[in-house]
N, C-alpha and C positions, 0 to 999 in steps of 0.2 A: 212872907216867906218864914219869919220864926214862929208864925202863929200854924203853916204848915207842918214844918221839923215837929213843933210842940202836939199838934196831934198825932203824927205819929211816934211821939215817945222819944224824940230826940232832944234831951235838953242839955244846956251848958253846965259841964262839972266845973268849969270855972270860967272867966271872961275868955270869950270869945273859942273856948275848946269845946269838943265832942267826945264823949269817949267812944273808943273802937267797939264797943261790947258790950257783955253786963260786967265785967270786971274793969276796974281801973288798970290804965296802962300808964306807963312814967317814960316813955319815947320820946322822939321829935315829933312837932305837929307837921302835918303837911295837909293845907289848904286845898278844898273843893272848888271849884272855880266855874261859875256861871258861864259855858261857851258863848251864849249871846251876848253878854256885856263885857266877857273878861275879867268881872270883878269875881274874889272871892264869895262863897255862898255861907262856909263855916271851916275852920279847922280841926282837923282829925287829932288825936294823939296817938301816936303808932305803937302796935307792940314790941315786943322784943323777943328774945331766944327764948327768955326765962317764960315770960308769958307763953309763947308757943307750947314749951315744956307742961303748965298747966292744962292749956286746954288740949293736949293729947293725951295726956292723962285723964281729963274728965271724961273725954271720948270715948276712950277705953273701957274704964269705969263704967258708965251707961250702956255700952255696947253689951257686957256680961251678961245687965239684966233685960234689956230691950229685945235680945234674940229669943228670950223665951216666954215673950208675950207674946199669943199668937196673931196669926197674920191678919184676921178679919180686926182684931183688937186694935191692931197697930193700924188698920186701914180707916175705923172708926175716928183715931185723933189724926191721920190725914183730910177727912173729910172736914173735921171742923176746923182744921187751919184753911183749908179752902174756902169756906166761909168766912172765916178772919180775914183773906184777901179780898174776896167780895166785898165785904164793909168797909175798907180801906182803898179798894182800886181806884176810885177818883184819887185821892191823894196821893196815892204810890205812884201812881199814872202821870202828876201833875208834877211831883220827884223827878222821875226819868227824864222829861221833859227838860224841867230847870236844871239838871246836872248835867246831861248828855245831847239835849239839844236836841231830842226827837219830837216832831210836832205833838200837839196833846194826844191826837187819835193815834197815833204808832205809840204812846207811852200808857194809855189805858190799853191798847191790843196787846202790848208786852204783859203786864199785871194778868189778863184776862188767860194768856196762855200759862200760868202759872197755876190759875184757877182751874183753868182745863186738866192741866196734867196731875192737879189733887184728885179731882173726877174721876179721870184714867183711873192712878194709881188705887183709887178707891176698889173700882171691881177686880183691881190685878189681885189684890189682896185675898181674894176668894181662889185663885186661877194660878197661883206657883206649880204649875202641873209638871210632875215627872213621867218617865214613861215605864211600863212594864215590858219585860222579854222573855221570850220562851227558850228557857235552857235547854241545852243538848244532853243535862243528868236527869236522870228520872229522880224524882222526889224532889226536885229544888225549884226553888223560885228565885227568878231576878227581876230586879227594880231598881230607876234609878231617884234620887229627889235630892233636892237642892236645900243650903242652909246658908244662913248670913254668911256673909264675908270678912264684915270686919269693919272696923271705921274707916270711912273714905275721906280723903280728901279732895278737894273740889274747887278748883282756880278760875276763876271767870274773867271775861275783858268787860271793858268800859261799856260796850258797844250794846249788850244786851245784860244788864245791870243786876235784874229781877227774874226774868224766865230761865237762863240757861242753870242758875243755879236751883231753881224748881224741877226742871228739866232731869236733875241728877238727886235731888234731897227726896221729890216724894216718892220717886222709884226706889230708892235706897230705903228708905223708911220703911216702905211697907214688905221691904224682902228683909228687915231685920238688921237693918247698919246703922249704924251714926255718921254722922257729917260733918266734917269740920273743914267750914268756909272759909278762903283768901280770896276776896274780891280784887278787881284792879283799883289802885288810887287816884284813877281818874274819877272812879262814881263810889267811892265810899259811903255818903251817906243814902245813898239807895239800898245797899247791903244792910248797912243799920239796922232803917227802918222795916225792911222785909224781915230782916231776924227778931227783931223785938215782937213783929205782928205775931209770927210762929211760934216764939220762942214763950211768949203769953200763953198759948195754949197749952203747950206741953208742960209749962211749969206749973200751970191752974191743977195739972191731971198728975201730977206728982213725977213727970219725966224730963226734967231740967237735964242740958247735957247730952239727947238727943240730939240737937245742934246745936255746934257752936260756933263761933265766929273768930275771924283774928285777922285786923286789917293792918298789915307791915310789909316791910320793903321785900323786895325780892333777895337782897345779897343774904339776909339771917334768915328772915322767916321764911322765905320761899323757898332755898334751898335747904334749911333743916324739913322742912312739909316733904319736899319730894324723896330727900333721902332717909325718911325713919321707915324701921322695918314695920313699924306698929300699925302703917297706914299701907293695907296690902291694895291697895288702888287708889290711883289717882286718875284724877278726871280733869283735864286741862282745856280750856279756850283758849285760843289766842293765835300769833303768830307763829310759821312754819319753823322760824329760828329757835323760835320760842321752845316747841312741841319737840322740837330734834332735841335739845337740851333734856328736856324731860323723859322725855321713851328714853336716852338715853342712861340715864340715871337712874331711873325705877329699873328699866331691864337689868342695870349694876347689880342690882340687890332680890334679883328674880319678883318681883312684884310685877303688877299688872298697871297697865296707863290704858285711859279713854281719851283719846286726839281729837280734838277738831279743831281744825288751823284752818290756813288760808284758801280762797276760792276763787277762780279766774272764772266766771260762769259765762255763757253764751249762751246768746238763742237764734238761733235758723227762722227765717223765714222764708217760706215757700213761695212760689209762682202762684197756686191756689190759693193761700191763706186769707183771712179775714182780715183786712188791715186796720178795720178800726179797733178788732181784738189786740191785733198783735201791739199797735201803736199804745194802747193801754198799760197792756205788759211790760212792754218796754221801758215804759215813763217811771212805772212805780218801781222796777228792778233798779232802772239805774239811780233815779231820782231822792227814794226812798230812803231815809236815815242820812241824806247826803251823802249816798255813796259807801256808807261804812257798816253795812251788813256783809256778813264772809256769804251772803246767796246773793249781794247785787250784781245785778247785771254790766259786764265790764265789755264784752265783745256782741258783736251783731253782726249776721252772716245774711246779707240780703239775698237772695233770686237778684239776676241781671233785670228782668221783666219786670220787678216790683219797685227796686233799688231808687230809683231818681223820684216816683210818686211820694214811698215812704220816709225819705230823707227830706224833701222838703217838709211833708207834716212832720215830721219829727225837729227841725229847725224853728219851725212855726210854735210849738209847742213849748220847746224850750226856751224861746224868748216870753213866753207867760206865765211860766212859773212863777209864784209869789213867795218870795223869799223873805224870812224873817224872823220876828220872834215866836218862836214856837207853841206859847201859849196862847198866842191869837188867834182866835178864829180865823180861817181863810189863809193861811200859810201852808204852803203846800214843801216847802223846804227850811230845815233850821241851818244851824252852824255847825263846821267842824268841831270836833271837841277838844282840838286847843292851837297855839302856833306852831307846835311843831307839825299838826297834819297840814296847817295852812303851807308850810315850807316845802312839805314833798308834794304838795300839789303842785306849786309853781316851778319846783324842780323839775319834775314829769314834765309839764309842759315844755320847760326847756329842751330835754331830753325829744319830746314828740316831734317837735321841729327841727331838731338838728338831724331825726329820723326818716326824713321825708313825710311825716303826717302833716295833714292840711287840717287847720282849727276853722270848723264852720259854723260854732258860734261858742260864747261862753269865754273860759280861759284866763279866765283875772281873777284876784280877790277882789271884795268889794270895799272902798273907803270909808268905813263905818264900826262903830267899835263892836269888839266879838271877832270871833273867827268866819268871818262870812265869806263865800268865793260863788263865783258862776258854775252852773252844772254848766259842760263842754263835750262838746260832741265832736268827734274828729274822724274824718277820711282817712281810714288805714289802709296800707297794703302788708301782705302777711312778711316779710321780709323785715319788719319792724321788730327790734328784738325787744322792748320796754313793754309791749302785747301780749309776752308771756309772762309779763310780770303782775303782778296783785298790785295794786294802786287803791290806798284805803279813801278812796275820795270820788266825788263824782265827775270822773272821764268814763267817757263812753265812746268806743272803736266801733267805727261801721266798715265793713267789710263786702266784695260784690264777689257772687257765684255763678256757677253754670249748673255742674252737677253734684246732685247732692251728696253722692258718697267723698266728693272733695272737700265738701262743707264740713262733712263731719269729723273727715282725718284733721280739718284745720281745726276745727272745736277740741277734739283729743289734745292736739299736738301743743300740748302746754305740761306744766306738773304739777298740776292741781288739777282735782276731779269732783269737786263738791255737786255741784247744782246744774242743771242745763233744760234746753228747753226749745220745742219746736213748733210753728204756727203753719197748719196745713189740714185741709180740708179732703187730703189724700188718706184714706187706709193704707194703700199701700208704703207712703211714706212716712206715716207715723209707726208702721210695724217694725218698718226699715230703723227708722231712727232708735226705737224701743229694744231692737235684736242683739242678738250677740255682738254681729259687727257694728253696730248703734253705737249711744253715747257711752263711754265709760266710766259716768260719776256715778256718785253715790245716787243723787235725786235725777230721774227725767222725766219733764214733763210733755203733754201735748196739749198746746191751745191755753197754757196759763203760762207766766214768768216764770224765770228762776227763782223769784225769792217771796215768804209768804208762805211757809211750811207748817202741814196741819201737824197736832201731836199724835194723831193714830197711827203715823208711819213712822218707821225709824230713821232717825234725822243723822247723816252725814255723809263723809266723802272718800274716794278712794286718792291712791297714790300720795303726795305731798300735802293732803286735807289729814291725812293720819289714819283712815279707815276706821275709826270710831264710829259707836253708834250709839244716841241716844232719844230719850223720851219713847215713842209707841212701840208696836209688834212687838217683838220679844229682847227688846234692849233689857229689860228685864236681868236676864241671864248675865249680864255684866257685871252685877251687884253682889252677886251669890257665886258659892261653889258648888260644884256639882259631885254627885258621891252614887258609886254605882254599889250596888246591894244584892248578897246571894245567900238565901237561906236554903240550908238542908232540914227539909224535914221528914226525912227518910232513916234506916237505920244503916245504911251503906255511905262508905267514902269514896266515891268514886272520883277520879281527876277529870280534868276538861282535858280536850284533844285526845280521849281515849287511853291515856297515859297510864301505866300500869308500875307499880311502886309499893311492892309486899316485901315486908320480909320475912 
């Protein structure tokens, strides 16, 4: 373990303690816990409000110069960071698995997402297009252009301790912004290692300060970050409760927020569905990352004609899922993140039983070191309030339906609106699901599950999911400011709308 940390540039600054970034800090220590064993990996020294002020000043100073570097040259540095991530992929992926409990394939896959978004951003650096518009006034030209926005505050959650930062940072960097990262205290080591890999590229090129990192608590560092007017955009990933607070505070100073919050994602399985595809899609969506993805499948609506068959197959498959050390080959489900997550899982099961749900398999914590639970299938009914909540654990609710319109209504009848999917071979059913009267989620899939988005498409959701969009498509616009320009090359001064104003 120490060799892994050392290879990633994380060296002890004093016995048992690791610094939270490029500069030494003096705050209290917080342990990063290995959820597989429940034992500490290392302690991280936290930053305080003075440290926050220092990194905001550094980010602001760097922005004044970075924004003037041509975008393609910024893209070249992003390309180099992508290469550095490629070289560190195996070690970073292993650290993700060690620190948050993802199986090794998922850990490596997360780092690959960061590499992919770097590649995407390199191309984007030559495509920050504006529009030209025809003016109603003779001898005038109109166009719009996009300018760098400023230092961006990026707050990330434990479940994607590497990729979500990269979604924001790589795009923001080519847009000309600097990025100040506050990671989850449940996964600080991955953040420190990722920062060091990318910052080494920037430092070598003389661009230190474009990316900064601060590991601190919410009370002082987090509050100071979201309230600071020098940060025009706050991108925050986490719970709906957290997002409401961030959104309100940032809006109070008329800043921008980009929120990626909770999901209560559903899959519909029609009577003509390929059940083998559906089974595989449901399994990964519900069990991947031990149900701790914002896109995890939490509800499945089965057409009554296939409900019994697919339920039996799901029960059989759940009983064969290898649970254990995520770094070991063959493991398909690792632990929950901590003991609080286990308690939440057990409390949810008590509520499920009280509300009339029938547990078909799973439903208990494992008696072993670490924070392991059994993935759980629940035969549910639509009047169970808990089914409308997001429980960040591998609990899957199964419903039956007769009419597709009713199933779509039930899918949409929750506060969250992130990801959704339908399995069907019917063109009409698929198009109905994707129509204006279909899924109300930011992501809607046909014949693939709810989890595992590609970086080329904008990622995000509606309603309590926050409305933000990150990663691909035109998400770059969130990190820039739009400016409309009108140039008069005539010798007259006509006003718009034909207004006459002559002395």
